[in-house]
Structures are given as structure tokens and as C-alpha cells.
C-alpha positions in Angstrom: 114.8 103.8 99.9 114.5 101.1 102.6 112.2 97.9 101.5 110.1 96.1 103.7 106.7 93.9 103.7 103.4 95.4 104.4 102.4 93.3 107.7 98.3 93.9 106.6 98.6 91.8 103.2 102.1 90.9 102.2 102.5 92.4 99.4 106.6 94.5 99.0 107.1 98.3 99.8 109.2 100.5 100.3 109.8 103.7 102.2 110.2 107.1 101.6 111.0 110.3 104.2 109.1 113.0 103.8 110.6 116.2 104.6 109.3 116.4 108.6 111.0 113.4 108.4 108.4 111.0 108.7 108.3 107.2 106.5 105.5 106.7 104.2 105.2 103.1 103.1 104.8 103.3 99.3 104.5 100.6 96.5 107.7 99.9 95.3 106.7 100.2 91.4 107.0 104.1 90.3 104.0 105.8 88.0 103.8 108.2 86.0 101.7 111.8 87.0 100.7 114.9 86.1 100.0 117.4 89.0 96.8 119.1 89.5 95.6 120.4 92.8 92.6 118.9 92.3 93.7 115.5 91.1 91.8 113.0 92.8 95.7 110.4 93.2 98.0 111.3 95.7 101.8 110.7 94.3 105.4 110.6 96.9 107.9 111.7 95.0 111.7 110.7 95.8 112.5 113.5 97.5 109.3 112.6 100.2 107.1 115.5 98.9 102.9 114.2 98.7 101.9 115.6 94.7 98.0 116.2 94.1 97.7 114.4 90.7 96.1 112.2 88.0 98.0 109.0 87.0 98.4 108.9 83.4 100.7 107.0 80.6 104.0 107.9 80.3 103.7 109.5 77.4 101.3 112.6 79.4 103.1 113.0 82.4 105.1 115.5 84.2 106.6 113.4 86.5 107.1 109.9 88.0 106.8 108.9 91.8 105.4 106.3 94.4 101.5 105.6 95.3 101.4 105.8 99.0 100.2 101.9 99.8 97.8 102.8 101.8 95.9 103.8 98.4 96.0 99.9 97.0 96.5 97.9 100.4 93.9 95.8 100.7 94.4 95.7 104.5 94.7 99.8 104.9 92.0 100.0 107.3 93.6 97.9 109.7 96.4 101.4 109.6 93.8 104.3 109.5 94.8 105.9 112.6 92.3 106.6 115.1 90.6 103.5 113.3 89.9 100.4 114.8 91.9 97.5 114.5 90.1 94.2 112.9 91.2 90.7 113.1 
């Protein structure tokens, strides 16, 4: 994982490489989750796999991973593909 700073909000992020070789920006603090196909949250594992899940307290978790930064960044709409860049 490479550490960096978000260009939109200035928060620290880490880049996790996906199995396809792309780098995904994630929040640096790991979160606990329970994998579920219809989960409303997404988590990136240390192997770079994106998992549909529910973020839960550690005692109820099946694993830990990282939230994609676009899920928490207040400036995420600036970076959406095909979207407009607002300044």
C-alpha cells in the first residue's frame, strides 16, 4: 500500500492494487465487515478485492478491510468518471 493525500479533500489515503492491476484510493484506517452479497457498503481487502458487505463492530466481523475513499470523501463527485469537474 502506498500512502498519499487526496487531491480533493486533503485527507490521508492509501492506494491498494486490485487484481486487475488498477490502484484504488482507500481510507487508511481498516474497518471490520461482514461479507454479504446485498450489503450496502463496499470494502477493499489487502489483496485488492472489492467485497459487498456491512461494516460492523469487530466482534461481529468476518474480516477487516479498507473503505474506498470515494465512499467518505466530501469531494468524491469531482473524480467520478464521465462526471463534471466542479471548482
